[in-house]
C-alpha positions in Angstrom: 61.4 0.3 -83.7 58.6 1.5 -86.0 60.3 0.3 -89.2 60.3 -3.3 -88.1 57.1 -5.1 -89.1 56.1 -8.7 -89.6 52.9 -7.9 -91.5 53.5 -7.4 -95.2 51.8 -4.4 -96.9 48.3 -5.2 -98.2 49.2 -4.3 -101.8 52.8 -5.3 -102.6 52.3 -4.7 -106.3 52.0 -0.9 -105.8 54.9 1.1 -104.5 52.7 4.0 -103.7 50.3 1.8 -101.6 53.3 0.3 -99.8 54.6 3.7 -98.8 51.2 5.0 -97.9 50.6 2.1 -95.6 54.1 2.2 -94.0 55.0 5.8 -94.2 58.3 5.3 -92.4 59.5 3.0 -95.1 59.9 5.7 -97.7 62.5 7.7 -95.8 64.5 4.5 -95.2 64.3 3.4 -98.8 65.2 6.9 -100.0 68.2 7.1 -97.6 69.5 3.8 -98.9 69.0 5.0 -102.5 70.9 8.2 -101.8 73.7 6.5 -99.8 74.4 3.8 -102.4 73.1 5.3 -105.6 70.6 2.6 -106.2 67.0 3.4 -107.4 64.3 2.7 -104.8 62.4 0.8 -107.5 65.3 -1.7 -107.8 65.5 -2.2 -104.0 61.7 -2.8 -103.8 61.7 -5.2 -106.7 64.4 -7.3 -105.0 62.4 -7.4 -101.8 59.3 -8.3 -103.7 60.8 -11.4 -105.2 63.0 -12.4 -102.2 60.5 -12.2 -99.4 57.2 -10.7 -100.6 57.9 -8.0 -97.9 57.8 -10.5 -95.1 60.1 -9.5 -92.3 60.7 -13.1 -91.1 60.8 -14.8 -94.4 63.0 -18.0 -94.5 63.4 -20.8 -97.0 61.1 -23.7 -96.2 62.4 -26.6 -94.0 62.9 -30.0 -95.3 60.6 -32.5 -93.7 61.3 -36.2 -93.0 58.5 -38.8 -92.8 56.1 -35.9 -93.3 56.3 -34.6 -89.7 60.0 -34.4 -88.5 61.4 -30.9 -89.3 64.8 -30.8 -90.9 67.2 -28.1 -91.7 66.6 -25.2 -94.0 68.5 -25.2 -97.4 70.2 -21.9 -96.5 70.6 -19.2 -93.9 68.6 -16.7 -95.9 66.4 -14.6 -93.7 64.3 -11.4 -93.6 63.2 -8.9 -96.2 66.4 -9.2 -98.2 66.9 -13.0 -97.7 70.5 -12.2 -96.9 72.7 -15.1 -96.0 74.6 -15.1 -92.7 78.0 -14.7 -94.3 76.9 -11.9 -96.7 75.1 -10.1 -93.8 78.3 -10.3 -91.7 80.3 -8.8 -94.6 77.8 -6.0 -94.8 78.1 -5.2 -91.1 81.9 -5.3 -91.3 81.9 -3.0 -94.3 79.4 -0.5 -93.0 79.9 -0.7 -89.3 76.2 -1.1 -88.8 76.6 -3.4 -85.9 73.0 -3.3 -84.7 71.6 -4.2 -88.1 68.8 -6.8 -88.2 67.7 -8.6 -91.3 64.0 -8.4 -90.2 64.2 -4.6 -90.0 63.1 -2.8 -93.1 65.6 0.1 -92.7 68.5 -2.3 -92.4 67.3 -4.6 -95.2 67.0 -1.7 -97.7 70.4 -0.4 -96.7 71.9 -3.9 -97.2 70.4 -4.3 -100.6 71.7 -0.9 -101.6 75.2 -1.8 -100.3 75.1 -5.2 -102.2 73.9 -3.6 -105.5 76.6 -1.0 -105.1 79.3 -3.7 -104.5 78.0 -5.6 -107.5 78.2 -2.5 -109.7 81.8 -2.1 -108.8 82.8 -5.7 -109.0 80.7 -6.9 -111.9 80.3 -3.6 -113.8 76.5 -3.9 -113.7 74.5 -0.6 -113.7 72.8 0.0 -110.4 69.5 0.5 -112.4 69.8 -2.8 -114.2 67.4 -4.8 -112.0 67.6 -7.8 -114.3 71.4 -8.4 -114.1 71.6 -7.1 -110.6 69.1 -9.8 -109.5 71.1 -12.5 -111.2 74.2 -11.4 -109.3 72.1 -11.0 -106.1 70.8 -14.6 -106.3 74.0 -16.3 -107.6 76.5 -14.1 -105.7 79.0 -11.8 -107.4 81.4 -14.6 -108.1 78.7 -16.9 -109.4 77.4 -14.2 -111.7 80.9 -13.6 -113.0 81.2 -17.3 -113.8 77.8 -17.3 -115.5 76.3 -19.9 -113.2 72.8 -18.5 -113.9 73.0 -19.6 -117.6 72.1 -23.1 -116.6 69.1 -21.9 -114.6 66.3 -20.9 -117.0 63.9 -20.5 -114.1 66.3 -17.9 -112.6 66.6 -16.0 -115.9 62.8 -15.9 -116.0 62.7 -14.7 -112.4 65.3 -12.0 -113.1 63.2 -10.7 -116.0 60.3 -10.5 -113.7 62.4 -8.5 -111.2 63.3 -6.1 -114.0 59.7 -5.7 -115.0 58.6 -5.2 -111.4 61.3 -2.5 -110.9 60.0 -0.7 -114.0 56.4 -0.8 -112.6 57.6 0.5 -109.3 59.6 3.2 -111.0 56.5 4.4 -113.0 54.4 4.3 -109.8 56.9 6.3 -107.8 57.0 8.9 -110.5 53.2 9.2 -110.4 52.7 9.3 -106.6 55.8 11.1 -105.3 56.0 9.2 -102.0 57.6 12.1 -100.1 54.1 13.8 -100.4 52.5 10.7 -98.7 54.5 11.1 -95.5 52.3 12.1 -92.5 53.3 15.3 -90.8 54.7 14.6 -87.3 
């Protein structure tokens, strides 16, 4: 599948460069945006901070005695860093049974779905990357309980996600990625 890639784009800071390098990613991101009503810029900003666009991203393992590999702190995996249980909920809700967390198309659809669910459950605008990221990281219930308030590092990260989403929004307005697509 062409959309599956383990090599991150060379310039993850520029949405136009991302879509110029991986021209099949824009149609996938646009489809997720249209399906769920979530701006492409918000989807990309979440991926930027969750996996740095690495298809096989995982939390680092714990190591014992410096050389014995231990378990990972969570089941987060792929572009979206979706947890096993949340990914299973996505598949059940959407019927996307063949979805893979290391496939860009599936990851952007997952993020769109999750942001849409958060908008309904927590009444957060789909374009509010800052608050959406807090809920993405803490879970919808954790966000509702305000668990992020005791995590200044997470509040700082969520602000960065909001700023990155705004940069991506401005870049996408400038380059109009649909014009970057190669003719088949």
